[in-house]
N, C-alpha and C positions, 0 to 999 in steps of 0.2 A: 046864166045871168050875164048881161053885158057889162063890161068894165071899161074905164077910160083907156087902159092900156091897149085894148083891142082896136081902138081908133088909130093907134100908132103901129101896131104889129099884129100879124095873124099867126105868128109862131111863138109868141111869148105866152107862157102859161104860169101865172102866179101860183106859188105853193100856199094854198089857203088852209089855215089851221083848223077851220071848223069841221073839216073832214077827218075822221079818225086815222085813216091811212097816212094822210099828210102830217098829222101830229106825230105819228110814229116815226116818219122820216125825219122830222125836225128834231126829235129826241135822239134818233140813231146817229145822225150825221156828226155831232160833236164827239160821240163815243167812238165812231169810226176814225175820226181824225186822231184822237188820242191813241187808239189801238195801232193804227198804221205808223204813227210817229214813234210810238214806243217800240214797235217791232224793228224799225230802222235803227233806232238808238241802241237797242240791246243786241239784236241779232247781226247787225251789219256795221256796228261802230260808227254810225253816221255823224255823231256829234250833235250838239243842240240845234245848230242851223240846219243841218241835213235832216234831222228828225222833224223839225218844224215844216220844212219843205215837203217831206214825205207825208206828213199828216195832212197838209193842205191838198196835196195831189190826191191822197186817199179820199178825202171828203168830196172833192170835185168829181173824181172818177166814179165813186159810189152813187152820187146823186145823178150824174149823167146816165149811168147804166140803168138806174131805177126809172128815170124819166123816159128813156128810150124803150124800156120794157112796157111802160104804160101805153106807148104809141102802137106797138105791134100786137098787143093783146089787151085792148082797153076794157074788156069784160072781166078780166081776171087779175085781181091785185096780186095774187100769188106769184105770177110770172115775173113781175117787176121786182118783188122782194127776193126771189130766187136769184135773179140777175145781180142784184145788189150784194147778196151774200157771197156768190161766187167771185164777184169782183174783189170784195174785201179779202177773201182767201188768197187770190192771186197776188194782191198787193202785199199781204203779210209775208208771202213766200218770196217776195223781192222782185216781182215782175213790174217794172215801171210802166205806167200807162202812157199811150200817145193821146194826150188830152185834146189837141186840136182835131185829131181824127174823130175822137168820140163826140166832141161838140158839133163837128160838121155832120156826123151821122144823125145826131138828134135833130138838128135844125132842118136838114134836107128831108128827113123822113116826115117831119111835121108839115112841110110844104106839100108832100104827096098825100098824107092822111087827112089833112085839114081838120085836126081835132078841135081847133077853136071854132071852125065853121065858116071861115072866110077865106077867100083866095089870097095868096101871098101878095103882100104889098111891095112897092118898089124898094122900100127899106129892107124888107125881108129877103128879097132876091139879092140885094147888095150884101147883106150880112152873110148869106150862104156863100156868095162868091168870095168874099174876104176870108171866110173860114176855109174855103177850098185852097186859097193861096197859102194860108198858114199851114194847113196840113201837108201841102206839097213842098213848100220851101223851108218851113221850120221843123216839122216832124220828119220830112224827107220821104213822103209817100207819093211818088210821081202819079200814080193812077187815080188819086182821090179827086183830082179835077174832073176827070172823065166821069166818075161815078156821080159827082155833084151835078154835072151837066145832064146825066141820064135822069136824075130825079126831077129836074126842071122840065125835061122833055116828057117824062111820064105824066107830070101834072098837066102839061099841054095836051097830051093824048086824052086825058079825062075831061078837059075843059078847053075846047078849041079856041076860045077867046083869049087865052093866055099867051099870045104871040110874043109879048115882051120877054117871056122866059128865054126865048131863043137868043136874045142879045147877051144875057148874063151867062147862059150856057156856053156861048162862044168864048167868053172871057175865061170861064172855068176850064174849058178844053185847052185854051191857049196856055194856061199854067202848066198843064201836064206835058204838052208838047215841048214847051220851053225847058222844063225840067229834064226831059230826056235828052234834048240837044246839049244841055249843060254838062251832061255826063261824058261829053267828048267822044261821041260815036260808039259808046258801049251799048249796043242795041239788044244785048241779051235780056235786058229788062222787059222788052216788048214781047218776049217769047215765054214759053213755059219753063225755061231753064231755071229760074229762081225756085220754082216749086220743088225741083229735084234736090234742092239744098236744105229742105225742111226735114227734120228728124222724122223717120217713118212712123213712129208712134203718134206724134203730133199730127202728121198728115192723115193717118187713119182716123183719128178722133175727129179732125175737121171734116173729112169726107162723110163719116157717119152722121155727124151733126147737121151737115148741109143737106144730106138726103132726108133725114127726119124732118128738118125744117121745110123742105120742099113738099113733103107729104102733108104736113099740117097746114101749109099755106093753101095747097090745092083743096083741102077738105075743110077750110075755114067755115064755121057755121055762121048763121045770121048774127049781126052785131046788134046788141040791145043798148049800148051806151049812146049818149047823145053829145052833140057839140057843146062846147063851153059857152059860146056867145049867144046862140039862138035856140038851143034846145032841140035842134033838128037831129034826126038819127044819123049816126055816122054811116058812110057808105062802105059796104062790104068790100067792094073792089078797091077802094082806096086803102083800107086797112091791109088787105092782101098786098097791095102795091108797096106799102110801107115796110112790110115784112120782107119783101123781095129786096128792097133797098138795103136793109140791114145785112142780108146775105151777101149782097154785092160789096158792101163796105168791108165785111169780114174777109171775103175771098180776095178782094183787091189788095189787101194788106199783105197777102202771101207773096205778092210780086217783089216784096223786100225780103223774101226768104224767111228763115227761122226768126230773125229779130223782128220782122214785121208781124208775124203771127203772135209772138209772145207779147208785144207791146199793145196789141189790140185784143187781148183776152177779154176785156170788158164787153166788147162787141160780140164776141163768141158767147159770153155769159148771157147776153140778152137772148140769143137764139136758144141756148140751153134752157133759159127760164121760160121761153115761149113753149118749147116742147114739153117741159116738165109741168108747166102750168095747165096745159091742155089735159093732162091725165090726172091732175090734182083734183080731189073731191070739190065739186062746185060749191061756192058760197055766194051769198048775196053781196053784191058790190056795195061798199060803204059810200 
């Protein structure tokens, strides 16, 4: 069903309460905010202001992880809810999320998947480019500009008319290059050196999850879900491309070593949800 917002954006997806899964999310989000805020207050002596901030961050991270899970596995609601649950668990354990990175991953992936059913508009490309800048300069992940640029290039590969993508991809790339130069010539970030600083147990878990994700991406079955705006079937190649983007966002964060991996656990949770959702008993989509 076409909505007025689709005339303004091709990556905005309203959370419509008439769908049971969306109603469940709307019920869960306030509870998640309370739980993550209470955990910060009780377990980490955060104080009222800190608990409120943790609760808001928990709500946003849980929603973004769920929404990203819907992009990479649109036929299985379970994948998104598993991603949400794992994200909440990480938050309660005290792992603060990199929210700009998570928001960038969602919006860039939507450009590739085209869940709404329309090509990215000028405003969408601008939003993703701004989010790339936020992820690079505010969250401190130099590689995210390159990954955002790759998402725009991948969309161009699927649709050769999207040459405007190259302009915004160039801006996103420049963010990453400027961030590296800002580091004062510490070029170790451009090598695999930071990966060696990740705890071996976390590295092994990331490697296994990446390998499993690659297998499930390659064996992605036909997609039965349809686009939001026009009811056309989603393209299998674009859904697979979206899942590849999530893998890239997750692994790119590891160029900030252990801290980068831990702050992007919600992105890894999406991959875990995709893998687990594929083996979950199939249910009819709500």
